[in-house]
Phi, psi and omega in degrees: 000130182285168178290146178293148181293143178289141177290141176100349179230149181286153176280128179236118183245160175294148192294328181295313181294321182295315181294321178298321180297316181288329178295322178297321179291319182286323175082009179223140176290330184298312181291323176299319178294324178295319178296321178296320178297317178298320179296319178296322175297321178300314180294319180296317178297317178296321179295316178298319180295316181294320181292332183259354191299318188277342184296311179296336182288330188250352180265168182298125184295129181087353179285172183298316180296319178300314183292315184293313179293327177296321179291326175297316178298315180298316179298316179297316181289331175294316177299318179301314183295313183294314180292329176296322176298318180294314182294322179293322177295317179298317181293319183294317186274337187243350178256116187283348184291134180302319180294324178293320178294321178297316179295326178299317178296319180294317179297320177301316180294316180296325177297319176296316180300316180291315179298323178297317181299315180294317181297314180298320180302323179277316184292331176298324177290320181295328184255027186297334184267004182293148179239354180228189178300151181239119187239029178300133184303325181294310185291310180291321180295319180293319177295320178293319178299316179296320179297314182294314181293331176294316177296317179297320180293324177296315179297316180296318180296320178293317182295329183254007178059046177249099186297323182296321179298319180295317181298315180289331177297326177295320178298313181292324180296317177298315181295319181293315179294319176300320178297314177297319179298319182290314186284326188269001178238150175297148178299141179253359182219137181302327181257032180304320183296322178297310183296319180290318177301315183294313182294322180292316181292325175294325174297320177295324176297320177297319179297317180295319179295320178300313180299319180296316181294318180295318182294324186252012182300322183296335181294336179249015176083010180263140178292139181295336180270010183293135176298325181296317180298317183287325189258344184304314180300322179289320180297322180276316188287329182295311176297322178298317178299316181298318179294316181295316178297319178298322178299312181290327178298315178294322180295316179292326178296320178294322179297322184289334180265351180284146178300136179288140176287158182302128178089356180260138169268167179299314180296321179296322178298319178295317181295321176297317179297320181294319182291328184269351184291000000 
């Protein structure tokens, strides 16, 4: 008999054992095979995201390599988010163990958090020319959904004494409120789309790194349920993101106050700076 799961952290099991448990509950090989296929898609998407993650960070922003590798990352993280929603639903409805149901709720929430980051990163580019509030149902709705589920996860974490759930709810709440603030107010910076795209994609990178560490923690002797394993990428990545965003914010502010070169418009100067950054 294995050790009981620690309170405050989700139960994370190896995928083979977990799927066998749910197959017994479902009672059919067909559904068990479908869950295995979804899990393999989940792993494939995460692998594609991890392999492509660093390329957009180090290549010329807006260049062909940046765009192509960025789309690979976006595609991989989209697959991760969608399959995570499916796997969390299967675990919640078909796995009778209380710890498994708790983890299913947590996985569902993390999938929303990850999907929101990827969506904002793309939608900020699509809406780069907006000059007023943006009230598209997808963008505002996703930010509102993340905000509501973050509050719900905080309440659930406090009620069940799960510290990790409470900690992650804070991350999602900040992201959700920032999303509503960004979409529902007119832009205050000419390069708002750049800053929002960058912060959102770095958030998605943090999510991908977290998943990788949790999955492979056992290889280095660390428990998969360790708070350090789950939170370390956010603890390190959030300040780094803030510093990086601050650097570009100051850089763009200097560009906006610098005299325009002959033949350059203000917008053209910004676009040149963005392309060469």
